N, C-alpha and C positions, 0 to 999 in steps of 0.2 A: 939726252936728243929724244924728243916725242917722237918723232919717228918711228925713229931705229925701236922704241916700246914697243909701237903699233906691229913693228915687225915680228918681234916676240910671243905679240899676242896674236897675230895671226898661225905663227907655228904652233902656239897652245893651245889652238881651237884645231887644227889641222892634227894635233897627235890624240885629243879628247875625241874628237868624231871618229879618225880612224878606230882606234880602240874600243868605239859605242859600234862600229861595222862589226869588230870581228866578234863582240857579244849578239848581236842580232845574226850572223853566219853562225855562228855557235849553234845558235838555236833552231835555226833551220836545218841545220846537219845534225841534230837531235829530234828531228821530227814523229822520229817512228823507234827512240831507245823508250823501253820500257821503264815507266814510273819517271821520266825525266821530268824537271820541271824549270821552263821555262824562264829567264832570266832578264833582265833588265837593266841598264848602265844610267846612272842617276850622278848629274854633273851638279858640280860647284866653282862658284867663280873664285880665281885666286885675287888674294889680298890687295887690295887699290892705294895707289896714291892719294894721300891729303892735299891739297894746295893750299890748307891752311892751316897745315900741322895738326894736333891735337882739339883744333873745336869743331871736329867733321864739318859735313857737308862740301860738298865742291871735289869730289874726288874721282879718280880715271882709272877705272876697272885695269888688272894687268891680264886677263885672259879667262881662261877654261882650264878644266879638271877633271878626271871622272872621280867623284867623290865613294862611291861605291856602285857594286855590281852584284843587287840582291836579286835572290829568286823569288819568283811569285808562287806563292807555297798553294797553288787551287788544286781540288779534284780530281783527279784525270777519268775521264769514261773508263768505264769496268766492262772487260769486255770479255766470253764467255769462251772457253777453249776444249779441248777434248783431252788433256793432259793431266793426270790426277794430283801430279807434284808442284801445277801452278798455283798460286796466291798471290790475291791482291789484296791489298785495303784499303778501307775508304773510312777516311779520318785524318787522324796527326800521326799513326806511331809510325817505326822503322821496326825494320826486319832488325836481330841482331848477330852479327855475325863473326866468326873467329879464324886467323889466319895465321900465318909465320910472318905478321906484321901486326899482329892482335888481334883487338876490338874493334870493329867497322860498324857501321848503319848502311840500310839501304833500303829503298822502295820498291825496287827490282825482287819479284817474286816467280820470278823461272829457274825452279830449282829441279833436280834431278839429284839421284841417287849415283855415289862410288861405286866403284868396285869393292869397296870394303864396306861397303853399307851405309856411310854417312850420306846425310841429304845435305849438298851443296851447291854453292851457288855458280854460275857458268866460269868462273877464275878458279873453283876450287874453295869457298869460302865457306866452314862448314856453319847449317844454322844452327843457333841456339833454343831449347827449348826446357821444358820442365819434364820431369820425368816420371813414368808410375812406377809406384812400390811393387810389391810383389802380390798384391790384391787387385793389380790393373787399377787403383785410386792414384793421380795425378796429385805432386806434391812439388812445392816449391826448393827444387830442387832443380837448379839450372847446367845443362850436359848439351853437348853435342848430340846431334838426334841421330839417330841410328836403330836402324830395324836388328833383331837378333836373328841371325841363317841358320842356327843349330835347331837340334829339334827339341821343342817343347817339351817339357815333363809329363808323364800321365798321372792324371789326377783320381785316386779315388773317389768314390760315391762314399758323399758321410750323410747323405739324407735324400731318401726319396717323397715328394710331397704328391698326394693325390684329393682329387676331388670328384666324390661317387656318390651315387644315389643306391641304398641296399633299401629292397623292395618291405615293407611291411607288413606287408599284404602275404609273406612269405611263411608256413608253416614250420615250427621247428620240429621237423621229424625225420630229415634227414641225417645221417650217422655217416660222419666222414671216414673213407678208406682210399689211404692213398697209394693204394695198390689200381685204385678207380676216382680219382680225384672228381674228375669232371664231371660226371653222372653222381655223383655221392656230395656234389657241394651245392648251392644256391645259385651262387655265381662265382665270375671268375674271370681274370683279366691279367694280361703279361705287363711287363715295366723294364726297363734297362737299367743294369747297376754294372761298374766297370770297377774291376779290383784293383793292386797296388803295383801292377803292371800294366794297366791303362787294354786288360782285357774284357772284352764286353759278354757279359751275362745276363740272359732271359730271365727274370723269376715270376712265373705264373702265383697270384696270388689268387687262393680260393678263401669264399667266403661262405661260412653255418651260420643260420640263425641257432642260437640255443634256447633263447625262449625269447619272451617278449622283449623289446627296444635292446635286447644283447646280441653281438656276434663275437663269430669265434672267426681268425683268418692264420693262413698258413701260407709262406712262401716257398716256392719249390721250385726246385731246377734238375737237368738232366744230370743224373749219377756221374757220367763221365766229366763231368766238372768241380767236381770238389773233392776232396782226398779222403779216400778210402769209400769213396762211392759206387756204386755198380752201375754200365752203362747202361743205357736201356731203360731203367728205373727211375722214376722220379725220387729224388732227394730232400726233406725237408732243410733248411738253413734259418728262418725265423716264422716265428710265432706268436698272436697277439691277441687283445683282445679290444670291440669296443662298446660301447655303451650309449644309448639316445636318451633324449626326454621325453614326454608324451606327445608335444607337439615336433616330433621328428630332428631336435636339433645335436651337435653331436657335445652327448655329457662330456666322459672320458675315452681316455685311448691309451693302452699300455703295451707293450710288447713283455710277453712271458719268457720268450726263447728265441736265445740267437746262437747259431752256430756254422758263421759264413768262413768256411773253412776251405776258399779258392784251390783250383788245382797248379799244378806247373809251379810252385814255388814263392806263388804270392804269400801275401801276408794273410798270417791265422786266425782264424776269429776277427772277421774284420767287422767292425760297429758302424751299422749304418741301421741311422733313423727314419723308421716310415712316418710319415707326419699327416694327417688327415685332416687336419684343422684346426681349428684354436677351438679346443676343448672347454666347456665352463671348468670342468675342475682345476682343469689348468689356469686358469683365471682368465679366460680369453669369453667371449658372448656367443662360441657356437653355431655363427651366422655364415663365417667365412668354411669353405673344405665340404665336407661330408655331410649328407643328412641321412635320415630315413623315413619315405616319404610313401604312400601310396600308390607307387607305379612302379614299372620296370624296373629291376637292377641297370646301374648303366656309370660307364666311368665317363666324365665330366670333362677331365683333364689331367693331365702326370708330370711331372721333371724332375730331373735329378740332377745333381751339382758335381758330377765326375765326369772324367774326359779320358781317350786315348794320345797319347804320344801325337805330336804333329809336325806338320813342318807349314811357312804362311804361305799361302796360296794368292791374295792379293792383300792391299795397301790401301787407303784411302783418308784426306781431311774432310774433315767439316767444314763448316764455317762457323765454329769456336777455336779452329786453328789445332785440334786434335787430331790426332794420327791413331787410325784404328785399324789391328791387323788379322785378317779373316784366315783361321788356320783350317787344315785338310779334314783337318775332325770337327768341322764343324763351329767351332769355340772362336771368339772373338775377343778380343783386349785391347784397350787403351795405353798407346805406347808411350807416347811423348803430346804436349801441347806445347806449340808456337811460341816462342816473348817475345813482346812488342816492348818498344823503348819510347818515350815521350821527352824531348824536351821543350823548356820553357820559351828558348829563340834560336828556333830550327834553324831559320834564315842565315845564323853565323856558322854552323856546321862547316866544314872545311872540307872540300872536294878534295877524293885523293884517286880519282879514275876509275874506270870499270863499274859504274854508278853506284860508289861507296862514298860513305864519307867520315869520318873523323871529329871527333868531341874537341870542340874548343872550349876555351875561357869565357869568351862571351857567349857560346849556346848551352850553357850551361851544363849540368850533369843527367845523365841519362836516367827516368825514373819506369824500371823496367818491371814491365807484371803482366798478365792475361790479358789477351784479346779482350776487347768492349768493356775494358772498365778503366774507369777516371782519367775516358776521354782518349782514350790509345788509340781509338779505332774500331771499326770492326773487320772482319776476314771474308773474303768469297772463294770457297772451294772451286779446282777448275776453270780461275778466271786469272789476269792477268790486268794491272794498271797502264793506258796508256801514256802518251808524251801530254803534254801541257800546251804545245807548241800548239799555237793557232798562225798558218802559214799567212792567211793573207793579211793580220793584223804585221808578221814580220815582214812581207814584201813591202808597205805600205810605211813602216821603219827603216825598212833598206834605202827607198826612195829618199825619205825625210834625212837620212844621214849624207848619200850620197848628195843630194844642196847643200846642208849643212858643210861636207868638206867643199865643195866647190866656191861656196860663200866664202871660205876662210884663205883658201887659196887665192881670192881677190885682192884678201885684205894684201898679200904679200906681194902682187904681181903690182897692185896702186902704190905701196908702200918704196918698192923698187924704184916706179916710173918717178916719184915726187926724191930718192934718192939721186937718181940721176940726173935729174935738173940742178940739183945743188951743186952736183960734179959739173954740170955743163955751166954755171955760176964764174967758175975761172977764167973760161974765156971770153 
């Protein structure tokens, strides 16, 4: 009976628009949810009754249903925060998480470190990242991001680089005396080296011009710092020679003697290279590093690659998603890099609550890699992505959904009145 079918058509409208109001309500409820994407209900008509069989046309619809509820994957606004573990994604990527229920994905970058040192979400899902090797280089080895709490080991100095100028006007008349090194050398400068136990030693380099374009240098420390040394007297631990071209470039460098036997049980005869620049004799051009010009001798810069033992004093992410640790010994090292995942059809990811998603067959397989690569999006440190919910638009949808619901209820009440008229026919 046609009247009865209109009753069920109205019921379908009530059901569909009631569910649509639920979608709108969910959007409004998540207006402040980090990384949330607003959804919309998409309606479909129900198969119609044809008045002419298979010939088509002259069809009566049977109502409406919700065909899909799809997220609108717009980019949310990026808000700056003061928390170093807050990270926002600008683009199509998702953070990769692992927990007791397996792998999941999220746009919510409000992370923190738990008591075990793992970087986790607010529901204790561990963030995945590419880890660094022993040299601090990021490699494509994915694992839970964790910072080491243990004392990092000391590193013995292997190379000291010096960039200095030695005065070409100096007369080669001074004869070096280890008992009075400062007054019997043309120039002196101090550098620091670390032994195998991480102890720091001041090595003073003394330079003597022996003839035109040729210099001899010695590295000396206090005797108490080396095995067999006499406290209060300087002990020679390294010695070398430098030569320069007629235009002041570094021609050659060599170490003629090395005896770095630091006391206290450190490695004996520690090999330390003193590098004064790209000497021509070594295949360089003599342009970088030390020179011999007609100006006062002076050191321009120096550095060395050793360090003492240290603990982490600070952690921070950069906009490439790289977690860098600053240690108490002044060293810095990259620990890991955030992994991002991208999907061919991210709208079809399955929501599992707590701002997390799971893979689905329709979404496709996660393509995981580094940020800012292959369209995975860029990261912003100390930032969070806001919800994409527009409250003004949602309230308009709320009003529209309410009116649609009321209109469908009128269909039912009108049908009910017609049925009542039919019942009255018996009288």
